Every structure is written in C-alpha cells, then in structure tokens.
C-alpha positions as CSV (number, residue, x, y, z in Angstrom):
1,X,6.2,25.9,-43.7
2,X,5.9,21.8,-42.6
3,X,4.1,21.3,-39.4
4,X,4.7,17.9,-37.8
5,X,1.9,16.5,-35.7
6,X,2.9,13.5,-33.3
7,X,0.4,11.6,-31.1
8,X,0.0,12.7,-27.4
9,X,2.8,11.0,-25.4
10,X,0.2,9.3,-22.7
11,X,3.1,7.4,-21.5
12,X,4.9,10.6,-20.0
13,X,1.6,11.5,-17.8
14,X,2.0,10.3,-14.4
15,X,-0.8,8.0,-13.3
16,X,-2.3,8.6,-10.1
17,X,-4.7,6.8,-8.1
18,X,-7.7,8.3,-6.2
19,X,-6.6,6.7,-3.1
20,X,-3.1,8.0,-3.5
21,X,-4.4,11.6,-4.1
22,X,-6.7,11.7,-1.1
23,X,-3.7,10.2,1.0
24,X,-1.6,12.9,-0.4
25,X,-4.1,15.6,0.5
26,X,-4.6,14.3,4.1
27,X,-0.7,14.5,4.8
28,X,-0.3,18.1,3.6
29,X,-3.0,19.1,5.6
30,X,-1.5,17.2,8.6
31,X,2.0,19.1,7.7
32,X,0.3,22.5,7.9
33,X,-1.4,21.4,11.5
34,X,1.8,19.9,13.1
35,X,5.3,20.9,11.3
36,X,5.4,24.0,9.1
37,X,8.2,23.7,6.4
38,X,9.1,27.4,6.4
39,X,9.4,27.3,10.3
40,X,11.7,24.4,10.0
41,X,13.9,25.7,7.1
42,X,14.2,29.1,9.0
43,X,15.5,27.5,12.2
44,X,18.0,25.1,10.2
45,X,19.1,28.0,8.2
46,X,19.9,29.8,11.4
47,X,21.5,26.7,12.6
48,X,24.1,26.3,9.6
49,X,24.6,29.6,8.6
50,X,23.3,28.8,5.1
51,X,20.1,29.7,3.4
52,X,17.8,26.6,3.5
53,X,14.7,25.8,1.5
54,X,12.6,22.8,1.5
55,X,10.3,22.0,-1.5
56,X,7.8,19.0,-1.9
57,X,8.3,17.4,-5.0
58,X,5.7,14.5,-4.8
59,X,3.3,13.0,-2.0
60,X,2.2,9.3,-2.8
61,X,1.9,6.0,-1.0
62,X,4.7,3.8,-1.1
63,X,4.8,0.3,-0.1
64,X,7.7,0.0,1.0
65,X,9.2,3.7,1.1
66,X,12.4,3.3,-0.8
67,X,15.5,5.6,0.1
68,X,18.9,5.8,-1.3
69,X,21.3,3.0,0.2
70,X,23.4,5.6,2.0
71,X,20.2,7.2,3.4
72,X,20.4,8.4,7.2
73,X,17.0,7.6,8.9
74,X,15.5,9.3,12.2
75,X,12.6,7.6,13.6
76,X,10.4,10.4,15.6
77,X,7.3,10.4,17.6
78,X,5.4,13.1,19.5
79,X,4.5,11.3,22.4
80,X,5.5,7.9,24.1
81,X,2.3,6.4,23.0
82,X,1.9,8.2,19.6
83,X,2.9,6.2,16.5
84,X,6.0,7.1,14.5
85,X,7.3,9.1,11.8
86,X,10.1,8.5,9.5
87,X,12.7,11.0,8.2
88,X,15.2,10.0,5.8
89,X,18.0,12.3,4.3
90,X,20.5,11.0,1.5
91,X,24.3,10.7,2.9
92,X,25.7,13.9,1.5
93,X,22.9,15.9,3.0
94,X,23.5,14.3,6.4
95,X,27.1,14.8,6.3
96,X,26.6,18.4,5.3
97,X,24.3,19.0,7.8
98,X,26.4,18.0,10.7
99,X,29.5,19.7,9.4
100,X,27.9,23.0,9.0
101,X,26.2,22.7,12.5
102,X,29.7,22.0,13.9
103,X,31.1,25.0,11.9
104,X,33.3,22.6,10.0
105,X,33.8,22.0,6.4
106,X,31.5,19.6,4.6
107,X,32.7,16.5,2.7
108,X,33.2,17.0,-1.1
109,X,32.9,13.3,-1.6
110,X,30.8,11.0,0.3
111,X,30.9,7.1,0.0
112,X,27.3,6.4,-0.7
113,X,28.2,2.5,-0.7
114,X,28.8,2.6,3.1
115,X,25.9,2.6,5.6
116,X,25.6,5.6,7.7
117,X,27.6,5.6,11.0
118,X,26.0,5.6,14.4
119,X,27.8,8.6,15.1
120,X,26.5,10.8,12.1
121,X,23.1,9.1,12.4
122,X,23.1,10.5,16.3
123,X,24.2,13.9,15.0
124,X,21.5,14.1,12.4
125,X,19.0,13.1,14.9
126,X,19.8,16.0,17.3
127,X,19.6,18.8,14.6
128,X,16.3,17.5,13.2
129,X,14.9,17.6,16.8
130,X,16.4,21.1,17.3
131,X,14.6,22.3,14.3
132,X,11.3,20.6,15.0
133,X,10.9,21.8,18.2
134,X,10.3,25.3,16.7
135,X,8.3,24.3,13.9
136,X,6.1,21.5,15.5
137,X,3.0,21.5,17.7
138,X,4.5,19.2,19.9
139,X,7.9,18.3,21.0
140,X,9.4,15.4,19.2
141,X,11.2,12.3,20.6
142,X,13.9,10.3,18.9
143,X,13.2,6.5,18.6
144,X,16.0,5.3,16.6
145,X,18.7,6.5,14.0
146,X,20.8,4.6,11.6
147,X,20.6,3.3,8.0
148,X,17.4,4.9,6.5
149,X,16.5,1.5,4.3
150,X,16.4,-0.8,7.6
151,X,14.2,1.9,9.4
152,X,11.9,2.3,6.5
153,X,11.5,-1.7,6.3
154,X,10.7,-1.9,10.0
155,X,7.9,0.9,9.4
156,X,6.4,-0.8,6.6
157,X,6.5,-4.2,8.3
158,X,4.7,-3.0,11.4
159,X,2.0,-0.8,9.5
160,X,-0.8,-1.2,7.0
161,X,0.0,1.5,4.7
162,X,2.6,4.4,4.5
163,X,2.4,7.7,2.5
164,X,6.0,9.1,1.7
165,X,6.8,12.8,0.9
166,X,9.6,13.3,-1.5
167,X,11.4,16.7,-0.7
168,X,14.2,18.4,-2.2
169,X,16.4,20.4,0.5
170,X,18.2,23.7,-1.1
171,X,21.2,24.0,1.2
172,X,23.1,27.3,-0.2
173,X,23.8,26.2,-3.9
174,X,23.4,22.9,-3.5
175,X,20.2,20.4,-3.8
176,X,19.6,17.2,-2.0
177,X,17.2,14.7,-1.3
178,X,14.9,13.8,1.7
179,X,11.8,11.7,2.3
180,X,9.2,12.0,5.3
181,X,6.9,8.6,5.5
182,X,3.9,8.6,7.8
183,X,1.9,5.6,8.4
184,X,-1.9,6.5,7.2
185,X,-3.6,5.6,10.1
186,X,-1.7,8.4,11.7
187,X,-2.9,11.0,9.4
188,X,-6.4,9.7,9.5
189,X,-6.6,9.6,13.7
190,X,-4.7,13.0,13.8
191,X,-7.3,14.6,11.5
192,X,-10.0,13.1,13.2
193,X,-9.0,14.3,16.6
194,X,-9.0,18.1,15.2
195,X,-11.6,17.8,13.0
196,X,-13.8,20.6,14.4
197,X,-11.2,23.2,15.3
198,X,-8.7,22.1,12.5
199,X,-11.5,21.9,9.8
200,X,-12.4,25.4,10.3
201,X,-8.6,26.7,10.2
202,X,-7.8,24.8,7.3
203,X,-11.0,25.9,5.2
204,X,-10.5,29.4,6.2
205,X,-6.7,29.1,5.0
206,X,-7.9,27.8,1.7
207,X,-10.4,31.0,1.1
208,X,-7.9,33.2,2.2
209,X,-5.3,31.8,-0.5
210,X,-8.2,32.0,-3.0
211,X,-8.0,35.9,-2.6
212,X,-10.4,37.8,-4.5
213,X,-12.0,34.6,-6.4
214,X,-15.9,35.2,-6.5
215,X,-17.6,32.7,-4.8
216,X,-21.5,32.4,-5.0
217,X,-23.4,30.5,-2.6
218,X,-27.3,29.9,-2.6
219,X,-29.6,31.7,-0.1
220,X,-32.1,29.1,1.1
221,X,-35.3,30.3,2.6
222,X,-37.1,27.2,3.0
223,X,-37.0,23.5,3.3
224,X,-39.8,21.5,2.8
225,X,-40.8,17.6,2.2
226,X,-42.9,16.7,-0.7
227,X,-43.9,13.2,-2.4
228,X,-41.7,12.4,-5.2
229,X,-44.4,12.1,-7.7
230,X,-45.8,15.9,-6.8
231,X,-42.3,17.4,-7.5
232,X,-42.2,15.2,-10.7
233,X,-45.5,16.4,-11.9
234,X,-44.6,20.0,-11.5
235,X,-45.2,22.0,-15.0
236,X,-45.1,25.6,-16.2
237,X,-47.6,27.5,-14.7
238,X,-47.8,25.3,-11.2
239,X,-47.2,26.7,-7.9
240,X,-45.3,25.0,-5.2
241,X,-46.5,26.1,-1.8
242,X,-44.3,24.8,1.2
243,X,-46.1,24.4,4.7
244,X,-44.1,27.0,6.0
245,X,-41.9,29.6,4.1
246,X,-40.6,31.4,6.9
247,X,-40.5,34.9,5.4
248,X,-42.8,37.9,6.0
249,X,-43.1,41.1,4.1
250,X,-41.3,44.2,6.2
251,X,-41.1,47.7,5.5
252,X,-40.6,48.8,1.8
253,X,-42.0,45.6,0.6
254,X,-38.7,43.5,1.6
255,X,-38.8,40.0,2.6
256,X,-37.5,39.7,6.1
257,X,-37.0,36.4,8.2
258,X,-34.6,33.4,8.9
259,X,-32.6,32.2,5.9
260,X,-29.2,30.2,5.1
261,X,-26.6,30.2,2.7
262,X,-26.0,26.5,1.8
263,X,-23.9,25.2,-1.3
264,X,-25.8,23.3,-3.5
265,X,-25.1,19.7,-2.6
266,X,-24.0,20.0,0.7
267,X,-25.8,19.5,4.2
268,X,-24.1,22.1,5.9
269,X,-24.5,25.8,5.8
270,X,-24.3,29.7,7.2
271,X,-27.4,30.7,9.3
272,X,-28.6,34.2,8.8
273,X,-31.3,36.5,9.1
274,X,-32.5,38.6,6.1
275,X,-33.2,42.1,7.2
276,X,-34.7,45.3,5.7
277,X,-32.9,47.1,3.0
278,X,-31.7,43.7,1.7
279,X,-29.2,43.2,4.7
280,X,-28.0,39.7,5.7
281,X,-27.1,39.6,9.4
282,X,-25.1,36.0,9.9
283,X,-26.4,34.1,12.7
284,X,-24.7,30.9,13.0
285,X,-21.6,29.9,11.1
286,X,-22.4,26.1,10.7
287,X,-25.9,24.4,11.0
288,X,-27.3,21.3,9.3
289,X,-29.4,21.0,6.1
290,X,-29.7,17.5,5.7
291,X,-31.0,16.3,2.1
292,X,-32.3,12.8,3.9
293,X,-35.8,13.2,5.2
294,X,-36.7,12.1,8.5
295,X,-37.6,8.5,8.8
296,X,-41.2,7.8,8.4
297,X,-43.3,5.9,11.2
298,X,-44.1,2.3,10.5
299,X,-47.7,3.0,10.5
300,X,-47.3,5.1,7.1
301,X,-45.3,2.7,5.3
302,X,-47.2,1.4,2.0
303,X,-47.0,-2.1,0.6
304,X,-45.5,-3.7,3.4
305,X,-46.7,-7.1,3.7
306,X,-49.0,-6.4,0.8
307,X,-50.3,-8.6,-1.9
308,X,-48.3,-7.1,-4.4
309,X,-45.2,-7.3,-2.2
310,X,-45.6,-11.1,-0.9
311,X,-47.6,-12.7,-3.8
312,X,-50.6,-14.6,-3.0
313,X,-51.0,-18.3,-3.1
314,X,-52.6,-19.4,-6.4
315,X,-51.4,-16.5,-8.5
316,X,-50.0,-17.0,-11.6
317,X,-46.2,-16.2,-11.5
318,X,-46.2,-13.8,-14.5
319,X,-49.0,-11.9,-12.7
320,X,-47.1,-11.9,-9.2
321,X,-44.1,-10.2,-11.3
322,X,-46.3,-7.7,-13.0
323,X,-47.8,-6.9,-9.6
324,X,-44.4,-6.6,-7.8
325,X,-43.1,-4.2,-10.5
326,X,-46.3,-1.9,-9.9
327,X,-46.0,-2.2,-6.1
328,X,-42.4,-1.0,-6.7
329,X,-43.6,1.8,-8.7
330,X,-46.3,3.0,-6.2
331,X,-44.0,2.7,-3.4
332,X,-41.3,5.0,-5.2
333,X,-44.2,7.6,-5.9
334,X,-44.7,7.9,-2.5
335,X,-41.4,8.4,-1.6
336,X,-40.6,11.9,0.4
337,X,-38.0,14.2,-0.7
338,X,-36.8,17.3,0.7
339,X,-37.3,20.5,-1.8
340,X,-35.0,23.7,-1.0
341,X,-36.8,26.5,-2.1
342,X,-33.8,29.5,-3.1
343,X,-34.1,33.2,-3.8
344,X,-30.5,33.7,-5.9
345,X,-27.4,33.7,-4.3
346,X,-25.1,35.5,-2.4
347,X,-21.6,36.3,-3.9
348,X,-18.4,37.4,-2.2
349,X,-15.0,37.2,-2.8
350,X,-13.0,34.2,-0.9
351,X,-11.3,36.6,1.2
352,X,-14.6,38.0,2.7
353,X,-16.0,34.5,3.1
354,X,-13.3,33.8,5.3
355,X,-13.5,36.6,7.4
356,X,-17.3,36.1,8.2
357,X,-18.5,35.8,11.8
358,X,-21.6,35.4,13.8
359,X,-23.2,39.1,13.8
360,X,-21.5,40.4,10.7
361,X,-23.7,42.0,8.0
362,X,-23.7,41.4,4.3
363,X,-25.2,43.8,2.1
364,X,-27.1,42.1,-0.6
365,X,-27.5,45.2,-3.0
366,X,-30.7,44.0,-4.1
367,X,-34.5,42.9,-3.1
368,X,-34.8,39.3,-2.4
369,X,-37.2,37.7,-4.7
370,X,-36.2,36.7,-8.0
371,X,-35.0,34.2,-9.4
372,X,-36.8,31.5,-7.0
373,X,-35.1,27.8,-7.5
374,X,-36.6,24.8,-6.3
375,X,-33.7,22.0,-5.6
376,X,-34.2,18.4,-4.9
377,X,-30.7,16.4,-3.9
378,X,-28.6,19.0,-4.9
379,X,-29.9,19.1,-8.4
380,X,-31.9,22.3,-10.0
381,X,-35.3,21.0,-11.1
382,X,-37.3,24.2,-11.3
383,X,-37.0,28.1,-11.8
384,X,-39.8,30.5,-11.0
385,X,-40.8,33.2,-9.3
386,X,-42.1,34.2,-5.7
387,X,-46.3,34.7,-5.5
388,X,-48.9,34.6,-3.0
389,X,-51.2,31.7,-3.1
390,X,-54.3,32.4,-0.8
391,X,-52.0,34.7,1.3
392,X,-49.1,32.3,1.3
393,X,-45.6,32.4,-0.2
394,X,-45.1,29.7,-2.9
395,X,-42.8,29.4,-6.2
396,X,-44.9,29.8,-9.6
397,X,-42.6,27.5,-11.9
398,X,-41.5,29.4,-15.0
399,X,-39.2,26.8,-16.4
400,X,-39.0,22.9,-15.7
401,X,-35.5,21.5,-15.6
402,X,-33.8,18.2,-16.0
403,X,-36.7,16.3,-17.8
404,X,-34.3,14.4,-20.2
405,X,-31.5,13.4,-17.6
C-alpha cells in the first residue's frame, strides 16, 4: 500500500491578528447584550412567513468593509447621540425580504449591476427596524438607507477602525449574504458602560455553557509580604511562617476562619468562610487580591542617593560600574513580594460555579490542611505541609519548585 505524504498546506490556514481576534470577541459580546440573533431571526420569520436562520461566518476588522455592488445598506443608531451601525444585505436578499413581507412573489432574477432604489432601501430599513425592536435592548433609529458601498465608505471615513461580521442568512431553502459593521470605539464604550453587570452576566453565561466541565480554584488561606531574598532562600525543611494566617483550630481538629477562592494568576477572587466539617460558606462574590505589594514609604527605600547609585567623585569608572551593579542586586534582594498560602483547591463543575451566591455552602468533603502551596506572582514556588511553629501556623517546605526557570 502506497502512502502519499505531502507538506501541510500552510497557505490554506487563515491568518489572524491578535488585535482582530480581540475585536471579534468584543463584538460577539456586544451582540449578546444588545441584539440577540435568535430573537431577530424569530421575528423576521414571523413577518415573512418563512423559516429564517442567522449564521455568523466570520468577524474581523475591515478597512474599509467591502460589500457587494448591489448591497442595500441601512445605517442605524440606538439614540440621537449614539454612534452608527451599518447593516448591509445583498440585493437578492433585500428584494426577497420586501416581497415576502408584502406577501408578494420574490423576483427570481436580480440585476446586481444596479444600485438599490430608494423605495427598496426604505422598505428594507422598515423591516429591519421592526425586527430589531424585539431583539435589541434599545429601539433603533434609521439614519440613512441606500447603496451599501456608499454608506460603508462614509462610515469608514468618519471612524478610525471598523469591525465587520459576515453573516449567512438562511431564508427558506435559499442562502444569502449580509454584513454588520460596527466602529471599534462603539464596541469599547458600550462594553465599558456595562462592565459591572454585563461582565458578570457574560461570565455566568460562559460557565453555564461549559456545563459539567470540572474547574478547580485554589483555596487561599493567607497572603503575606516577604523579601524576595527570603523567598529565594527557602529550601526543603525550611518553614515559612506568615505574620497572620487567619485560621484557627476548631472542633474535630478542623481549621476554621476566613479564606478566599482565587485563580492562580488572578487578582480577584471569591471571599468565603471555612467552617467545621469541611464546609465552605461563600461570603462575597468578588474581592481584590492584588499581586502588587503596598507602596513602601520613602524612608525605607535603600540605595536612593547612595554612593553605589550616584558614584562618588574620584572613583574609577570600572569601580563605579561594579558598585552600581552590586547596588542593583542589593536593591532587588530587598524587593517585597506577595506570597499566597494555598491549602489545596476547590473543584466544582462550571455550572455549579455559575450558580454560586453569597450564603451558599460548598462541601469540601475533606479536612483542609494538605497540600500546602506557596505562590508568588501566580507561580507556584514551593509545596509543603501545614505545621505549627511556636504556636503559630506555617508551611514546612517539602519540595522547592522553579529552581531552573
């Protein structure tokens, strides 16, 4: 049997920029919040008496967004002062929509060399507004309707960057092309206004879509400041004793006290209280856990204005450079870092995480205590076990990580 081996066709792989991917993600998020495709399709289906489905083929930045020569464009806005959004429908789709809405037979042949007539453009705009009133969060207003290419050029000339979504509209047994172009500034400002509730809603929806996928989040029992040099010097058998662990020994030798659920590299987490019998009571849904240590006072800053930094008159240039390098290393030794102490993690399905609310109780099914992890800047630096040192809780290092990084 002959097996033919050929090079991978790299030329056929679509090339995307990080900026374009981010713009596409923002636009999808904006669409979920302001215009639901399913609702628009359902309303259009009722109006036309035909099954309608809206499929997103791709989203990317377009400069300028190009449409078909016969495209019918409708420029919309939510309010008088809000920015503009351009919807373009290919000529055949525009003619079919208007004909079906008027309960007439749709034309079988459309002359794509001719621009859209004002009558057709106005009728398409009326149908779009009717559909969007049910599927959008704010009633749209028509700013202009006419040839799509001309409206697209006007939109690009007045906006810095525009992101366009290419859609396939399934109308009965026929498939048509449509486009929605939104200025990037519109997307950013709209998402910024709704950052609080909008972010929470979109995150919850994303978790629900993940269903029963298990997600584990570290259980943080303490955050402490330590010098970089002290953390670097930790070896197996050493004990890291934070100033305050925040836990105490409860009934049944179970640890109780304030804790938090914080992803490894994140700076925000879920506040909770660790109760007896391995129960975790959710206290706050969001609280801050910054990796950046508090600013040090000017009186504690070393090497500022010191001979090593400024160089003294009469010192040889080579000695000055060596002293500067030494001073820099000494300063880095004194840099404080935030050390998180974690006692294992809490694993729930994505759906369960989405349902969490203050006051909810999570059963850990185990005693909290091992493994203990020390984490700095999101990176796990040591593993160990919880011990008592002169009556205070600490972590005895059993394994040092990241030595070769």
